[in-house]
C-alpha positions in Angstrom: -20.2 30.6 179.5 -17.4 31.9 181.4 -17.9 36.1 182.9 -18.5 38.7 180.9 -15.1 40.2 180.8 -14.2 42.4 183.6 -17.1 41.6 186.1 -15.1 39.9 188.6 -15.5 41.8 191.9 -11.8 41.6 192.5 -10.8 43.1 189.3 -11.8 46.7 190.7 -9.4 47.4 193.9 -8.5 50.2 191.6 -12.3 52.1 191.7 -13.9 54.2 194.0 -16.3 53.4 197.0 -18.8 54.4 195.3 -18.1 52.3 191.8 -17.2 54.7 189.2 -13.3 54.2 189.5 -10.7 56.4 190.6 -10.8 59.9 189.4 -6.9 61.6 189.0 -5.2 63.9 191.1 -5.9 66.8 189.7 -9.5 66.3 189.3 -10.0 66.5 193.1 -8.4 70.1 192.7 -11.6 70.3 190.1 -9.1 70.2 187.4 -10.4 67.0 185.5 -13.3 65.2 185.7 -11.3 61.8 183.5 -11.8 58.9 185.4 -8.6 56.0 185.3 -10.0 53.1 187.1 -12.9 51.0 185.6 -16.4 51.9 184.6 -19.1 50.0 184.3 -23.4 50.5 183.8 -25.4 49.8 186.6 -28.5 48.7 185.9 -31.9 47.0 187.8 -34.4 44.4 185.7 -38.2 44.4 185.9 -40.9 43.4 184.2 -44.2 44.6 184.4 -44.5 42.9 187.7 -41.5 43.7 189.9 -37.8 43.0 189.9 -36.2 39.6 188.4 -32.4 38.4 189.3 -29.3 39.7 187.6 -26.8 36.9 185.4 -24.5 39.5 185.8 -25.0 40.6 189.8 -22.7 43.3 192.2 -23.5 42.2 195.0 -24.2 38.0 196.7 -27.0 39.2 198.9 -28.8 40.9 196.3 -28.9 39.5 192.5 -31.5 42.7 191.7 -28.5 44.7 190.9 -26.2 44.4 187.7 -23.7 45.8 186.4 -21.1 45.6 182.8 -18.3 47.4 181.8 -19.2 50.2 179.9 -16.8 49.3 177.3 -19.1 46.1 176.0 -21.7 48.5 174.6 -21.0 50.0 171.0 -21.6 53.7 170.5 -23.8 55.3 169.7 -24.8 55.2 173.0 -28.7 55.9 172.9 -31.6 54.6 174.8 -32.4 51.6 172.1 -28.7 50.5 171.5 -28.0 50.1 175.5 -30.9 48.4 176.0 -30.7 46.0 173.1 -26.4 45.4 174.7 -28.8 44.9 178.3 -30.9 42.4 176.7 -27.9 40.6 175.1 -26.1 40.5 178.2 -28.9 39.2 180.2 -29.9 36.3 177.8 -33.4 38.4 177.9 -35.3 38.5 174.3 -37.5 41.1 172.5 -35.6 44.3 173.5 -37.5 46.2 170.6 -40.1 45.7 173.0 -38.0 46.6 176.3 -38.4 50.2 178.2 -35.8 52.0 179.9 -36.5 54.4 182.6 -33.6 56.7 184.2 -34.3 57.5 187.1 -36.0 54.8 188.6 -37.9 57.5 189.8 -39.2 59.1 186.5 -42.9 59.4 185.7 -41.6 58.5 181.9 -39.9 56.3 179.7 -36.2 56.9 177.9 -37.4 57.3 174.3 -35.0 55.2 172.1 -33.6 58.3 170.2 -32.2 60.2 173.5 -28.3 59.7 174.4 -26.8 58.5 177.4 -23.2 59.0 178.7 -20.9 56.4 179.5 -18.3 58.4 180.6 -19.6 61.3 182.7 -18.1 61.5 185.7 -21.7 60.8 187.1 -25.0 60.1 185.4 -27.9 57.6 185.1 -26.5 53.8 185.2 -23.1 54.9 186.3 -23.1 54.3 190.0 -25.5 51.9 191.9 -27.0 54.4 193.4 -28.3 55.7 190.3 -29.1 52.3 188.2 -30.7 52.2 184.6 -33.9 50.7 185.0 -34.6 48.2 182.4 -38.4 46.4 181.7 -38.8 43.4 179.6 -41.9 41.6 178.3 -40.8 38.4 180.0 -37.5 37.4 182.2 -37.2 34.2 180.5 -33.8 33.6 179.3 -32.3 32.1 175.9 -29.2 31.0 177.6 -27.7 30.7 180.5 -24.7 33.4 181.8 -22.3 32.2 184.4 -22.1 34.2 187.8 -19.0 35.2 189.1 -19.0 33.4 192.6 -16.5 35.9 194.4 -19.3 38.6 195.3 -19.5 41.1 197.7 -21.9 41.1 200.6 -24.0 44.8 200.1 -24.5 46.1 203.7 -27.8 47.1 205.1 -27.4 51.1 205.5 -26.9 51.3 201.1 -28.3 54.3 200.2 -30.6 53.8 196.9 -32.4 57.0 197.2 -35.3 55.7 198.7 -36.8 55.9 202.2 -34.9 55.3 204.9 -35.6 51.6 205.3 -37.2 51.3 201.0 -39.9 49.1 202.6 -43.3 48.5 201.8 -46.2 47.2 204.4 -49.2 45.7 202.8 -52.3 43.7 204.0 -54.3 41.4 201.4 -57.9 40.6 201.9 -59.4 37.6 200.2 -62.4 38.1 197.8 -64.7 35.1 199.7 -66.5 37.9 200.9 -65.1 36.9 205.2 -63.5 39.9 205.3 -60.3 37.6 206.7 -57.1 38.7 206.2 -54.6 36.1 204.1 -51.6 34.9 206.0 -49.1 37.0 203.7 -46.1 35.1 202.2 -43.4 38.0 202.7 -44.9 37.7 206.6 -41.9 38.8 209.2 -43.4 38.8 212.4 -44.7 35.8 213.9 -47.5 37.9 215.9 -49.1 39.4 212.7 -48.8 37.0 210.0 -50.9 38.3 207.6 -48.4 41.8 207.2 -46.5 41.8 204.3 -43.5 43.3 203.7 -41.6 44.2 200.2 -38.8 46.1 199.5 -40.1 50.0 197.3 -36.8 49.3 194.8 -38.8 46.0 193.7 -41.4 47.9 192.2 -41.5 48.2 187.9 -41.7 52.0 186.8 -43.4 53.9 186.6 -43.8 53.8 190.0 -47.9 53.5 190.3 -50.9 52.8 192.4 -50.7 49.7 189.5 -47.3 48.7 189.2 -47.3 48.3 193.8 -50.3 46.5 192.5 -48.6 44.2 190.4 -45.5 43.5 193.1 -48.2 42.6 195.7 -49.6 40.6 193.5 -46.7 38.7 191.6 -44.9 38.5 195.8 -48.6 37.1 196.9 -49.0 33.8 194.2 -52.1 36.4 193.1 -53.7 36.7 189.7 -51.3 39.1 187.6 -52.4 41.6 184.9 -54.0 40.0 181.7 -56.0 37.3 184.1 -59.3 38.0 183.9 -59.9 37.9 187.9 -57.0 40.8 188.1 -59.1 43.9 187.6 -61.3 43.3 190.3 -58.6 43.6 192.6 -58.5 47.3 194.8 -55.7 48.9 196.5 -56.1 51.1 199.4 -53.6 54.0 200.1 -54.0 53.0 204.3 -57.1 51.1 206.3 -59.1 53.8 206.7 -59.3 54.9 203.0 -63.2 55.1 201.2 -62.2 54.4 198.0 -59.4 52.7 196.0 -56.5 54.4 194.3 -56.4 54.3 190.5 -53.8 52.3 188.7 -52.5 55.6 187.1 -51.8 56.9 190.3 -48.3 57.7 191.1 -47.0 57.3 194.2 -42.7 58.4 195.1 -40.9 56.6 197.3 -37.7 59.2 198.0 -39.2 60.5 200.9 -39.7 58.6 204.0 -43.8 59.1 203.7 -45.4 57.1 201.3 -48.3 54.7 201.2 -47.3 51.4 202.6 -44.3 53.4 204.7 -45.3 52.8 208.3 -46.0 49.0 209.9 -48.6 50.6 211.4 -50.5 51.8 208.3 -50.0 49.2 205.3 -51.5 49.5 202.0 -54.3 47.2 201.4 -54.9 44.8 198.4 -58.8 43.9 198.4 -60.3 41.0 196.1 -63.1 42.3 195.2 -64.5 39.9 192.7 -68.2 41.0 191.8 -70.5 37.7 192.3 -72.6 37.9 188.7 -75.7 35.6 188.3 -72.9 33.5 185.7 -70.4 33.2 188.9 -73.2 32.4 190.7 -73.7 28.5 188.4 -69.7 28.3 188.8 -69.0 28.8 192.3 -65.9 28.4 193.3 -64.8 24.5 194.8 -63.2 25.8 197.7 -63.8 23.3 200.3 -64.9 20.3 197.7 -63.7 17.0 197.5 -64.3 15.7 194.3 -64.0 12.1 195.1 -67.5 12.3 196.6 -68.8 12.7 193.5 -69.9 10.1 190.8 -68.1 9.9 187.7 -69.4 11.8 184.9 -72.4 13.2 186.3 -73.3 17.1 186.1 -72.1 17.5 189.6 -68.3 16.2 188.6 -68.5 17.7 185.2 -69.4 21.1 186.8 -66.8 21.0 189.9 -63.7 20.5 187.4 -65.4 23.6 185.2 -65.9 26.2 187.9 -64.6 30.3 187.2 -63.1 31.8 189.8 -61.2 30.3 192.3 -59.5 32.0 194.8 -57.4 28.7 195.6 -56.0 29.1 192.1 -52.6 30.6 193.4 -49.7 27.9 192.3 -47.9 30.0 189.5 -46.6 28.0 186.4 -45.8 27.8 183.3 -46.9 26.3 180.0 -44.3 23.7 178.3 -46.1 23.1 175.6 -48.9 24.9 173.3 -52.4 23.7 174.7 -54.2 22.9 170.9 -58.5 22.4 171.1 -59.7 18.8 171.4 -62.8 18.0 170.3 -61.8 14.2 172.3 -60.6 15.9 175.8 -62.6 19.0 175.9 -61.8 19.0 179.9 -58.3 19.6 178.8 -56.9 23.0 178.5 -55.9 25.4 176.0 -53.4 27.5 175.7 -50.0 28.9 174.0 -46.7 27.8 174.8 -44.8 29.9 177.8 -48.0 31.1 179.1 -48.2 31.5 182.8 -51.3 29.5 184.5 -52.3 29.2 187.9 -53.2 25.9 189.8 -54.5 25.2 193.0 -51.6 22.1 193.3 -54.6 19.3 193.5 -53.1 16.3 191.8 -55.6 15.0 189.7 -55.6 12.3 186.8 -57.3 12.0 183.9 -58.8 8.5 182.4 -59.9 8.1 178.9 -63.5 5.8 178.9 -64.1 2.8 176.1 -66.4 5.5 174.4 -64.4 8.6 174.8 -65.2 10.5 177.4 -63.5 11.7 180.3 -63.3 11.3 184.0 -61.0 12.5 186.9 -60.5 11.0 189.5 -57.6 12.0 192.9 -54.2 10.9 192.5 -54.8 7.8 195.4 -56.0 6.0 191.9 -53.1 5.0 189.1 -54.5 6.5 185.8 -52.5 6.9 183.0 -52.2 10.6 182.8 -51.7 13.0 186.0 -51.9 16.7 186.0 -53.5 20.1 188.1 -56.1 21.5 187.2 -54.8 25.0 185.6 -56.6 28.8 184.7 -55.4 30.0 181.8 -54.7 33.9 181.6 -58.2 33.8 179.8 -59.7 32.8 182.8 -60.4 29.2 181.6 -60.3 26.3 183.8 -59.0 22.6 182.2 -56.9 20.0 182.8 -53.0 20.1 182.6 -50.1 17.1 181.8 -47.8 17.7 185.0 -45.0 17.1 182.3 -46.5 20.5 180.8 -46.3 22.9 183.9 -43.1 24.3 185.0 -43.7 25.9 188.2 -41.8 29.4 188.7 
């Protein structure tokens, strides 16, 4: 599919440096604000877990901010109409469930009936410094859109009306009770690999402790909202805090001082999963080698059906709906496009003559290979490798 009309950056040579288009000479004298160059609508895309890339990116090195020529938005320019148009341009589904926030720091969403002016000299969505935030249910696309190959580089000092660096520092602590820091997937300092860093702009509005926690969880491959174990994770404002933040607590990232803004005083995400009697019966399998157990024994079945397991951090999506199978009760049930988490350990499934099921590691050639996975209900089971799409 060809790029949207006017999306080629080479066509914006008449636009002003702020991306809004030139005004005429009379405007410089305060007599007019009429635009003479091309005008655009600027926006950022989010799910509740954080930002994702636009199919109509403005910069080669920052694919998270997109822009669309304003002439492609049909009237009336209400929030409901604009979010339907953005979802169409981006190939995103369920626009009626999408939310709009403007500015990014707003704690309240825009009502569908609210009107946004796309022809004003300034305002929401009319500059890359003041983009519309569109929060959708899923980042899965319904169609592929060709991206322009001629994208400029974004300078590091571009102001986005946040803190000077927009950086947010954090540490993640395991739920295994040893108190050890986990190596951060976003680490940047070889001398302190447990210190992670994300851009505050990637946190989905409204900016709360809950949205910050979800963004860190996504960045680190942890369980996310909707998972049975997610509620046990707690976010602390700094390393000296005695109490965790409430998910509803509002956080402002507009100044230079906010939770996590200081590298020496990061926020802390603690997965303090409560150990209950049920958990004791289904103790995590960390460190177990399942091949040591005989097939079809209680030990093997218990090892394969444990509940909470902090090693199940690899995010994947189910390609097909999985129903309950009475003859294969160890198989995981789930719906198409449901997010599951695996431990990335490949196992094989074999049907025995009497209809029972046993599991072996992948060094034994079997007819079905796949992974153990945990679904959104916290249930664990086997998923065939051909039904997993990794993010």
